[in-house]
C-alpha positions as CSV (number, residue, x, y, z in Angstrom):
1,X,-15.5,-3.0,24.3
2,X,-12.3,-5.0,24.8
3,X,-11.6,-5.4,28.4
4,X,-8.5,-6.8,30.1
5,X,-6.4,-6.2,33.3
6,X,-8.3,-5.1,36.3
7,X,-6.7,-2.6,38.7
8,X,-8.9,-1.5,41.7
9,X,-12.0,-2.2,39.7
10,X,-11.0,-0.2,36.7
11,X,-10.7,-2.1,33.4
12,X,-7.9,-1.1,31.0
13,X,-8.1,-1.2,27.3
14,X,-5.9,-3.4,25.1
15,X,-2.7,-1.5,24.1
16,X,-1.5,-2.2,20.6
17,X,1.9,-1.1,19.3
18,X,1.8,-0.7,15.5
19,X,5.2,-1.2,13.8
20,X,5.7,-0.5,10.2
21,X,3.3,2.4,9.9
22,X,4.7,5.7,8.6
23,X,3.5,9.0,7.2
24,X,3.3,7.9,3.6
25,X,2.9,4.9,1.3
26,X,0.5,2.1,1.0
27,X,1.1,0.6,4.5
28,X,0.4,3.9,6.1
29,X,-3.0,4.1,4.3
30,X,-3.7,0.6,5.2
31,X,-3.0,1.2,8.9
32,X,-4.9,4.5,8.9
33,X,-8.0,2.7,7.5
34,X,-7.6,-0.1,10.0
35,X,-7.5,1.9,13.2
36,X,-9.7,4.8,12.1
37,X,-12.6,5.3,14.5
38,X,-11.6,2.2,16.6
39,X,-11.9,3.4,20.2
40,X,-12.0,0.0,21.9
41,X,-8.2,-0.2,21.9
42,X,-5.3,2.1,22.5
43,X,-2.9,2.4,19.5
44,X,0.7,3.5,19.7
45,X,2.7,4.4,16.6
46,X,6.5,5.2,16.4
47,X,7.7,8.3,14.5
48,X,11.3,8.9,13.4
49,X,11.3,12.7,13.7
50,X,9.2,15.8,14.5
51,X,8.3,16.4,10.8
52,X,7.1,12.8,10.5
53,X,5.2,13.1,13.8
54,X,3.2,16.2,12.6
55,X,2.1,14.3,9.5
56,X,1.3,11.2,11.4
57,X,-0.8,13.1,13.9
58,X,-3.1,14.1,11.0
59,X,-3.1,10.6,9.6
60,X,-3.7,8.8,12.9
61,X,-5.5,11.4,15.0
62,X,-6.8,8.8,17.6
63,X,-3.4,7.1,18.2
64,X,-0.5,8.0,20.5
65,X,2.6,9.0,18.4
66,X,6.0,8.7,20.1
67,X,9.5,9.4,18.9
68,X,11.3,6.1,17.9
69,X,13.4,5.7,14.8
70,X,12.4,2.4,13.2
71,X,15.5,2.2,11.0
72,X,17.9,-0.6,11.7
73,X,20.3,-3.0,10.1
74,X,20.9,-6.7,10.7
75,X,23.8,-5.8,12.9
76,X,21.8,-3.4,15.0
77,X,18.7,-5.5,15.2
78,X,19.1,-6.8,18.7
79,X,20.1,-3.3,19.9
80,X,17.0,-1.8,18.3
81,X,14.9,-4.5,20.0
82,X,16.3,-3.5,23.4
83,X,15.5,0.2,22.6
84,X,12.0,-0.9,21.7
85,X,11.6,-2.6,25.1
86,X,11.6,0.8,26.8
87,X,8.5,2.0,25.0
88,X,6.7,-1.4,25.3
89,X,7.1,-1.2,29.1
90,X,6.3,2.5,29.2
91,X,3.0,2.1,27.4
92,X,2.2,-1.4,28.8
93,X,1.9,-2.9,25.3
94,X,-0.1,-6.1,25.0
95,X,0.2,-6.7,21.3
96,X,2.7,-5.8,18.7
97,X,1.0,-5.5,15.3
98,X,3.9,-5.7,12.9
99,X,3.5,-4.7,9.2
100,X,5.8,-5.9,6.5
101,X,8.7,-8.4,7.0
102,X,11.2,-5.9,8.2
103,X,9.1,-5.0,11.3
104,X,7.9,-8.6,11.8
105,X,11.6,-9.5,12.1
106,X,12.1,-6.8,14.7
107,X,9.1,-7.8,16.7
108,X,10.1,-11.5,16.5
109,X,13.7,-10.8,17.7
110,X,12.2,-8.9,20.6
111,X,9.8,-11.7,21.6
112,X,12.4,-14.4,21.1
113,X,15.2,-12.9,23.2
114,X,13.7,-10.1,25.4
115,X,10.0,-10.6,26.2
116,X,8.5,-14.0,25.5
117,X,5.1,-12.9,26.9
118,X,4.4,-10.3,24.3
119,X,1.8,-11.2,21.6
120,X,2.6,-10.6,17.9
121,X,0.2,-10.1,15.1
122,X,2.0,-10.1,11.8
123,X,0.6,-8.6,8.6
124,X,3.2,-9.3,5.9
125,X,1.9,-7.3,2.9
126,X,3.5,-9.8,0.6
127,X,6.0,-12.6,0.8
128,X,9.3,-10.9,0.1
129,X,11.1,-14.1,-1.0
130,X,8.8,-14.4,-4.0
131,X,10.0,-11.0,-5.2
132,X,13.7,-12.0,-5.3
133,X,15.5,-13.3,-8.4
134,X,18.8,-14.6,-6.8
135,X,18.6,-18.0,-5.1
136,X,20.5,-17.0,-2.0
137,X,18.2,-14.0,-1.5
138,X,15.2,-16.3,-1.9
139,X,16.6,-18.7,0.6
140,X,17.4,-15.9,3.1
141,X,14.1,-14.1,2.9
142,X,12.1,-17.4,2.9
143,X,13.7,-18.4,6.2
144,X,13.1,-15.0,7.7
145,X,9.5,-15.4,6.8
146,X,9.4,-18.8,8.4
147,X,11.0,-17.4,11.6
148,X,8.5,-14.5,11.8
149,X,5.6,-16.7,11.1
150,X,6.7,-19.2,13.7
151,X,7.3,-16.6,16.4
152,X,4.1,-14.6,15.7
153,X,0.9,-15.6,17.5
154,X,-1.1,-14.9,14.3
155,X,-0.4,-14.0,10.7
156,X,-2.7,-12.1,8.4
157,X,-2.5,-12.2,4.6
158,X,-4.0,-9.4,2.6
159,X,-4.4,-11.4,-0.6
160,X,-5.0,-15.0,-1.7
161,X,-1.8,-15.5,-3.5
162,X,0.5,-15.1,-0.5
163,X,-1.8,-17.2,1.7
164,X,-1.9,-20.2,-0.7
165,X,1.8,-19.9,-1.4
166,X,2.8,-19.9,2.3
167,X,0.6,-22.9,3.1
168,X,1.8,-24.8,0.1
169,X,5.5,-24.3,1.1
170,X,4.7,-25.0,4.8
171,X,5.8,-21.6,5.9
172,X,3.3,-21.7,8.7
173,X,0.4,-23.8,10.0
174,X,-3.1,-23.1,8.7
175,X,-4.5,-22.5,12.1
176,X,-2.3,-19.4,12.5
177,X,-3.3,-17.9,9.2
178,X,-6.1,-15.6,8.1
179,X,-6.9,-13.7,5.0
180,X,-8.3,-10.1,5.6
181,X,-8.7,-8.3,2.3
182,X,-7.8,-4.6,2.2
183,X,-10.7,-2.3,2.3
184,X,-11.1,1.4,1.4
185,X,-14.2,3.3,2.4
186,X,-16.0,5.4,-0.2
187,X,-15.0,9.0,-0.4
188,X,-17.7,11.2,1.2
189,X,-15.6,14.3,1.6
190,X,-16.1,17.4,-0.5
191,X,-13.5,18.0,-3.2
192,X,-11.8,21.4,-3.3
193,X,-11.5,23.8,-6.2
194,X,-8.1,22.5,-7.2
195,X,-7.6,22.3,-11.0
196,X,-5.2,19.6,-12.2
197,X,-5.2,20.9,-15.7
198,X,-4.6,24.6,-14.7
199,X,-1.9,23.8,-12.2
200,X,0.2,21.8,-14.6
201,X,-0.7,23.6,-17.8
202,X,-2.4,20.6,-19.5
203,X,-4.1,21.4,-22.7
204,X,-4.6,18.0,-24.2
205,X,-7.9,16.1,-24.2
206,X,-6.6,13.0,-22.5
207,X,-4.7,12.6,-19.3
208,X,-2.9,9.3,-18.4
209,X,-1.5,9.2,-14.9
210,X,0.6,7.0,-12.7
211,X,0.4,7.6,-8.9
212,X,3.2,6.1,-6.9
213,X,6.8,6.3,-5.8
214,X,9.4,6.8,-8.5
215,X,11.8,3.9,-8.3
216,X,12.8,0.9,-10.4
217,X,10.1,-1.5,-9.1
218,X,7.4,0.8,-10.4
219,X,9.0,0.8,-13.8
220,X,9.1,4.5,-14.8
221,X,11.0,3.8,-18.0
222,X,8.3,1.5,-19.2
223,X,5.8,4.3,-18.4
224,X,7.9,6.6,-20.7
225,X,8.2,4.0,-23.4
226,X,4.4,3.6,-23.5
227,X,4.0,7.3,-23.6
228,X,6.5,7.8,-26.4
229,X,4.8,5.1,-28.5
230,X,1.4,6.6,-27.9
231,X,2.5,10.2,-28.6
232,X,4.0,9.1,-32.0
233,X,0.4,8.5,-33.1
234,X,-1.8,10.4,-30.7
235,X,-0.6,13.9,-29.7
236,X,-3.7,14.8,-27.8
237,X,-2.6,13.0,-24.6
238,X,-0.5,14.1,-21.6
239,X,1.3,11.5,-19.4
240,X,1.7,12.5,-15.7
241,X,3.6,10.6,-13.0
242,X,2.4,11.8,-9.5
243,X,4.7,10.9,-6.6
244,X,8.1,11.3,-4.9
245,X,10.9,8.8,-4.9
246,X,14.6,8.2,-5.4
247,X,14.5,8.3,-9.2
248,X,12.3,11.5,-9.4
249,X,15.0,13.9,-10.4
250,X,16.6,11.3,-12.8
251,X,13.4,10.9,-14.6
252,X,12.8,14.6,-14.9
253,X,16.3,15.0,-16.4
254,X,15.5,12.1,-18.8
255,X,12.3,13.7,-20.0
256,X,14.1,17.0,-20.6
257,X,17.1,15.3,-22.4
258,X,14.6,13.6,-24.7
259,X,12.6,16.8,-25.3
260,X,9.3,15.2,-24.0
261,X,8.6,17.7,-21.2
262,X,5.5,19.1,-23.0
263,X,3.7,15.7,-22.9
264,X,5.4,13.6,-20.2
265,X,5.6,15.2,-16.7
266,X,7.0,13.9,-13.4
267,X,5.5,16.3,-11.0
268,X,6.3,14.9,-7.6
269,X,3.7,14.4,-4.8
270,X,0.5,16.6,-4.5
271,X,-1.7,17.2,-1.5
272,X,-4.2,14.4,-0.7
273,X,-7.2,16.7,-0.9
274,X,-5.9,18.0,-4.3
275,X,-5.4,14.4,-5.4
276,X,-9.1,13.7,-4.8
277,X,-10.0,16.6,-7.1
278,X,-7.4,15.5,-9.7
279,X,-9.1,12.1,-10.2
280,X,-12.0,13.9,-11.9
281,X,-9.6,15.0,-14.6
282,X,-7.6,11.8,-15.0
283,X,-8.8,9.5,-17.8
284,X,-6.6,6.5,-17.4
285,X,-4.5,5.1,-14.5
286,X,-1.5,3.5,-16.1
287,X,0.2,1.1,-13.6
288,X,3.5,-0.1,-14.9
289,X,4.9,-1.9,-11.8
290,X,7.0,-5.0,-12.0
291,X,5.8,-6.1,-8.6
292,X,2.7,-5.1,-6.5
293,X,1.2,-6.6,-3.4
294,X,-2.1,-4.9,-3.0
295,X,-2.0,-1.6,-4.9
296,X,-4.5,0.6,-3.2
297,X,-4.3,3.0,-6.1
298,X,-6.4,0.5,-8.1
299,X,-9.2,0.8,-5.5
300,X,-9.0,4.6,-5.8
301,X,-9.3,4.4,-9.6
302,X,-12.3,2.2,-9.3
303,X,-13.9,4.5,-6.7
304,X,-13.4,7.6,-8.9
305,X,-14.5,5.8,-12.1
306,X,-11.1,6.1,-13.8
307,X,-10.1,3.4,-16.4
308,X,-7.4,1.1,-15.1
309,X,-4.6,-0.1,-17.5
310,X,-2.1,-2.2,-15.5
311,X,1.0,-4.4,-16.1
312,X,0.6,-8.1,-15.6
313,X,2.5,-8.3,-12.2
314,X,2.0,-11.5,-10.3
315,X,-1.4,-11.8,-8.8
316,X,-3.0,-8.9,-10.7
317,X,-6.0,-11.0,-11.6
318,X,-7.1,-10.8,-7.9
319,X,-7.9,-7.1,-8.4
320,X,-8.4,-6.5,-12.1
321,X,-10.6,-8.6,-14.3
322,X,-9.2,-8.1,-17.8
323,X,-11.7,-6.4,-20.1
324,X,-14.3,-6.4,-17.3
325,X,-13.0,-4.0,-14.5
326,X,-9.9,-2.8,-16.4
327,X,-7.2,-3.8,-18.8
328,X,-4.0,-5.9,-18.3
329,X,-1.0,-5.6,-20.6
330,X,2.2,-7.6,-20.9
331,X,4.9,-5.5,-19.3
332,X,7.5,-6.9,-21.7
333,X,5.7,-5.5,-24.7
334,X,4.9,-1.8,-24.5
335,X,3.0,-2.0,-27.8
336,X,0.2,-3.9,-26.1
337,X,-0.4,-1.1,-23.7
338,X,-0.3,1.4,-26.6
339,X,-2.9,-0.6,-28.5
340,X,-5.2,-0.8,-25.4
341,X,-4.8,3.0,-24.8
342,X,-5.8,3.7,-28.4
343,X,-9.0,1.5,-27.9
344,X,-9.8,3.2,-24.6
345,X,-9.7,6.7,-26.2
346,X,-11.8,5.7,-29.2
347,X,-14.4,3.2,-27.7
348,X,-16.2,5.5,-25.3
349,X,-19.2,3.1,-24.8
350,X,-17.0,0.2,-23.6
351,X,-15.0,2.6,-21.5
352,X,-18.2,3.7,-19.6
353,X,-19.2,0.1,-19.1
354,X,-15.8,-0.8,-17.7
355,X,-15.7,2.0,-15.1
356,X,-19.3,1.3,-14.0
357,X,-18.5,-2.4,-13.5
358,X,-15.2,-1.6,-11.7
359,X,-17.0,0.8,-9.4
360,X,-19.6,-1.9,-8.5
361,X,-16.8,-4.5,-8.1
362,X,-15.1,-2.2,-5.6
363,X,-18.3,-1.5,-3.7
364,X,-19.1,-5.2,-3.4
365,X,-15.7,-6.4,-2.4
366,X,-13.4,-3.6,-1.0
367,X,-15.5,-0.8,0.4
368,X,-16.2,-2.0,4.0
369,X,-13.7,-0.6,6.5
370,X,-15.9,-2.0,9.2
371,X,-15.5,-5.5,7.8
372,X,-11.7,-5.2,7.9
373,X,-11.7,-3.6,11.4
374,X,-14.0,-6.3,12.9
375,X,-11.9,-9.1,11.5
376,X,-8.8,-7.7,13.2
377,X,-10.7,-6.9,16.4
378,X,-11.7,-10.6,16.7
379,X,-8.0,-11.5,16.4
380,X,-7.0,-8.9,18.9
381,X,-9.5,-10.3,21.4
382,X,-8.4,-13.9,20.9
383,X,-4.8,-12.9,21.5
384,X,-5.3,-11.3,24.9
């Protein structure tokens, strides 16, 4: 057990404020997996409103959830840091564990100008400057990354690419940096009686699905282009996009306008428990993203033995071994994805070999929540 301050003979646990966690998205799953079943520390997570708080209480049942709106702008950054100070003092926070650059920046401003004694652990979930195309944006985000890395006591990278890039560009010293790969524990929960096919009236043999937010970086139009090309030749397939997002209604209207609603469906989000049941009916995960950092959806597909067909976003080879654990296609050429889909549906023996290999790859490399938790716990201990 982690022990610290002593007051009248009573040892108090390390108090950790987690910034950047929310009630949905990949970071929320990451944080949920990280702090799940850790009782050696006290975790505190901000929530922006009552609806969010209700969801977060289910997602993080062992954490203290408090009302604090994490939204801010560059102009309001210092003001937001002052507001944050109230909660840090109230809960006697020892460590701020900031996820993604936005909250690393908030934590760093707080440490730099308000409370220099606070400890910061920064998990970046990707170097944002590498995702920018304009030079001034690259310069701005690179220097924000340098500031956060310099101010933080320790920096965790979740994949090799960002770790090596940051060291190569001297964005931080090597003694501050650690790689802790994302882990996702095997699903041991019973699935319910939810029927994906029945719910969404799917009568085709094959189901190709994308699971994620509907916005430009996820490339929904490429998803539709691949679907249209496939459906020109193979009518026995339904393409489903599962998830919410700013472009959801636009894509629904696009599908209707092009008279493709019988075979391409943007259905919005579905309940987590229902999603676990839906995996049994999904044949292919089609990931069309322009940029991904560590797509947890790939680990889910591996876990549920669903074929992965993914775009060649930067660093994809860290998670998908082409023709071994899944298939990678050139996002600039929808035809390559169509050709691979055709082979997937016709070559059942290779398909089974791929999913079995992918499942074992997941088990061997990404299935130990304890491994991830213990690596973080060592850092927590060293920081206090």
